[in-house]
N, C-alpha and C positions, 0 to 999 in steps of 0.2 A: 504494500500500499504506499502511496506516495505521501511524503510529508510536505508541509507548507514550504519548507526551504526548497524542496524539489520543484514544487509548483511555481514558486517565485523564480527560481533559476530558469525554469522552462519558459516562463512568461518573459523573463528578461532576454533569453536567447531569441524568442519570438519577436520581441520588440527590436532587438538588434537586427534580426533578419529583415523586418519590415523597414527599419530605418536604413539598412544597407540598400534594399531595393529602391527606396524612395531617393536615396543619394545617387544611385546609378541612374535612375530616371531623370532626376534633375541635372545630373552631369550630361546626359544625353541631350536634354533640352538646351542646356547652356552650350554644348558642343555644336549643335545645329545652328544656334543663334550666332556663335562666334564664326562658324564657317560662312554663314550668310554675310556677315560683317567683314570678314577678312578674305572673302573670295576675290575681291578686286585687288587687294595687296598681298603678294606672296612674300613671306619672310623666310629667311635662311636659319632661324633659330630652331630650338627644340619644340616649338609650338605646333609642329606637324602632327605630333602624337596627340595633341589636344583636340585636333579637328577630325580625328578618326571617328567614324560612325560605327556604332555597335548594333544598331537596330534600324530597320527601315520603317519603323512606325512613325506616324505623323505626330505633331505636337499635341493635337487634340486627343489622339489615342493614348499618348503618354500621360497627359493630364487626367484623363478618365481612369487610366490604370492606377495613378497615384490616389485619386479620390476613392476608388474601389478599396485599395489597400488601407487607406486611412479609415474607411468605414469598417472594414473587417477588424482592424486594430481596436477601434472604439467598442465594437460589439464584444470582442473578446475581453477587453479591459472591464467592461461593465459586468459581464458574466463572472469574471474572476472576483470582482468585489462582492457580488451576490453570494457566491460560493464561500468566500471568506467569512461574510456575516453569518451565514447558516452554520459554518464550522465553529465560529465563536459561540453561538447559541448552544450548539451541541456540547461544546466543552464545558460551558457553564452548567448545563443540565447534568452532565456527567459528574462534575465536581459536587453539585448539590446532592445528587443521588448517592454518591460515594460517602459524603458526610452523614447523610441520613442512615445509611447502611452501618457506618461506624458507630453511631449513637445507638441504633437498635441492637447492634452486637454487644456494646457495653452494657446496655440495660438487660439484655438476655443473660450475659455472664453474671451480672449482679443478682438477678432473680434466681438463677441456677444455684449460686452460692447460698443465698438465703433459703432456698428450698431445701438444699442438701443439709444445712444446719438444723432446719426445722424437723427433718426426718430423724435425725440422730438424737434429738433433744427429748428427754422424758417429758411426759405431759404433766402439767401441774394439775391440781385438784379442780380448778375452774375449767381448764381445757378439757379434762376428762368428763365433767358434768355437762359441758356444752356438747361434746361429741355424743354422749349418750342421749341427750335431748334431741339432737338432729337425727339420729338413727332411729329413735323410737316413733 
């Protein structure tokens, strides 16, 4: 069973993946824009690697993809918050139930001790008279 740390780490890695994908998409958009701007002026610097196109998607398709990724991220984030809240409620319920069980176990042990002492104790005259009255 996964712990909250595992789930947090998993959500962080998912967040990192989403962020990486968003960064790549934004880099592609920036690359396309830079290519359009610098298409007139050729430079001999290392900027040639910056104008390399990794995808043939249009800018609107990239923006739609980013919006979809952000929407998925928001949905997953809100679901995780709900699950965490439910988990916290269950932990509180578990703790209160555990405390109740400990109290009941303590009371049971005390009752058991009192009962065992009462069985071994000889009856007084009053107790014997009461017992006879009850049985009669």
